[in-house]
N, C-alpha and C positions, 0 to 999 in steps of 0.2 A: 518412183518406188511403189512397190504393190501391195494391196491391203494386207496380206499375209506377213511381207517384210513389215509393216509397219505395228503390226501386232506382236512379231518378236521382239523387236528395238522395244516397245514398252514393257515385254515380259521380261526382258534383262534390264532395263530399269529398277523395276521393282525386287528381284533377283537381288541385284547387286545389292541394293538400299536395305534389305532382309536379312541376307548373308553373302557380306563381302567378303569375307577369308574364308570360305569353307575347306575344313581339314579333311584328310582322308579319313573314314568311319573305321576302318580296320587297322590294329595296331599291327605296327611292322617295322623293320630295322633298314630294310633291302630290298632289292627286287625279289630274291627268292623267298624270304618271309612273306612280301605281301603275294607274289604268285600262290603260296601257302593258304593264306588266308582268305584270298579270292575265291580259290578254286572249294573252300572248305564252307564259303555263304551260301552255296548254292541251296536253296529250299531251306537255309536256315538266316537267321537273326545275325546282324552284326555284334549285336550284343552279347550273344551266347559264343560266336567265334570267338570275341574276344575274350572272353570267361576260360577258354581250353587252348589258347596258344600261349600263354606265357609258360606252363609246364612243357608244350612240346618243344618251344623253339630253345628251353633251357636245355633241353638233352639234344635236339634236333636242330639246327637252325641254318645249317649247311645243306647241300644236295649230298655231301662225303657222309655227314652225320646221318641223314634221315635213312640212306641207303646201307648204311650198318645196324637199323633197326629192324625186328621181323614188325610183317604184316601185323602180328598180333600186340606189340608193342607200342605201334604207332594207335594202332584201334584203341586201345588202354587209356589214350592221352583224349583221342577225339570222340568217345563214344557217348557224348551227350548231343553232337550235331546229329541233323537228319542224314541218312543212307551211310552214319560213320563204316561200314564194314565197306563198301565198296570205293569211299574215298581212301580210307585206308590202305587200299592195295593198288590205287592209283598214284597216292602219293610215293610209295614205295618204288612202282614202276618209272614213275615220272623224274625220283631221284637216280635210278639207274641210269636212264636215258642221256640225263644231264652229265654224267658224269664220263658215263660211254661217249659219248656223241659231241657234247657242248665242252667236254676238258671242267666239266663242274663250275658251269656261269652259266646265267639265266641269258638264254640267246635274245640281240636287239633285233629281232623278226618274227613279224606276224604270225609267218606259217609256221616257223621253226617251234613257237610257241605251241600253237593249236594240235601240231604233232604231239604234245606230251599227253601221256592220259590224264584224264579228268580234267584237260584245259579244252575250255570253246571259245566261241568271237569273243564273249564279255569278260571274260578273266586276263584273254590275251590281250582285248583292248585295252584294258587298265593298269597292266603292266606297262606295255608300250605307253600308255598316257601319264599315269602318275609315277612312274621308275625311270623312265626315259624319256620323258619331256616331248614325246610324238603327241599331237593333236589328235583325238580321238573321239568318239563320243558312245559309248557303252550306254546301251539299254539295260535299266534293269525292271523289276515289277512297277517301281514309282513313277519312274522316266515311261514308259508303256501307258500307263494309265492316266499320268499328265497331261500329253501329249494329244491323246485322245481327248481330253473332256477340255483342251484348249483349241481344238480344231487344229493342230499343227500337223496331223497324221492321220491317214486311215489304216495304216500298214498294220496287218495283222500279225507279224513277227519282229522281234526285237532289230532283225538286221532290216527289215522293211523300215520301220520307224525310224533308226539311227540316219537311214540316208536320206528320209524326210527333213530330218532335223538338221541334217548337214547343211541343206539345201536353204535353210531361211536363218542360219544362225553365222555370223562371221566366223571361219577357219580358228583364227587366234584366241576365241573363246570357249571353245568345245569341253577343252579338259576342265574349267573351272564351271561350267554351265551342267555339266554333267553332274560334277557334287552338289551344285547347286540347286538343284530339281529335285535330288534327291531328299536334301534336308528339307526342301519346302514340303516337297510330300510328307514326310513324317510330322513335319509342326504346324503347316498350315490347311494339307491338302489330304486329311485320309481316304483310304478307299471308302469305307463305310460310316452310316450315319454323318455325312457330311454336306452340310449347307451350302449349296452352289453361288447361290446368291449373297451370301455374308463373305464369302472367300476374295480376296485381296486380289486374284487373277481370274478366276472361274466366274465371280460376277459379273466382268465384261469380256472376257473369252472366251467364254463357253455359248453353244448357241441354245437359242430357246428351247428345244426339241431335247438336246441334252440335258438342261437344268430340269424340264418338265420329266424327261423320263427317267432321273435318280430319284427326283422326288417323288414317283410314284414307285421307287424299289425295282425299275426294271434295268438296270444299268449302274455299276459294272455287272455280270452275272456271275455266279460262285461257280467253280469250275470243282473238277475232282485235284486230288493232290497228284501234281505229275509225277509220272516215273523220273530217277535218277538220271539226269545227263550231264555230260560237261557244262559248266558255268562260262 
């Protein structure tokens, strides 16, 4: 077994001890409400999404009901999330496509999901994994940050990082690890003002160069807020 595989197994053991049964952080009841919630979470916190979706789902918890609303009505429910105007339009168009092309049912197919307005690789992967039980490894900002800190990936894009993580972790653990790393990133390994030497994982998994760079405030770099793209 390689040193990278050994590192991955040790990381997995720590995550199992700290977050043994991670729940999906976005409130939902089925594949469609999960799809909507994940799409809304792009550049928005899960907390904020969970604040706006109860009222939205009370009116439109199915593609048919969402289609019956105008873009303006949808926007009224989600105006507090970032890029709410674009997301309202995407939700309305996606509902139309689901009704017209998939019988009002969320398809159990990655390519069909990505074809929906407002749905990118991450959203499709989350739905495939958490709603349909397929083993996927979606990468959000937490996972991207921690994969770099822990030396598991040098990938610049979420897709590159996902591919690297799939190579070092067992297939059967991908869905669980996806959630565990998110919770660990929030609770134990934040982006800013984080002492890597005191972290349960960074303290031994991060390289000396990484520890030094972050201590000096050289990494991670702050980036301009991205333009809205499908999550």
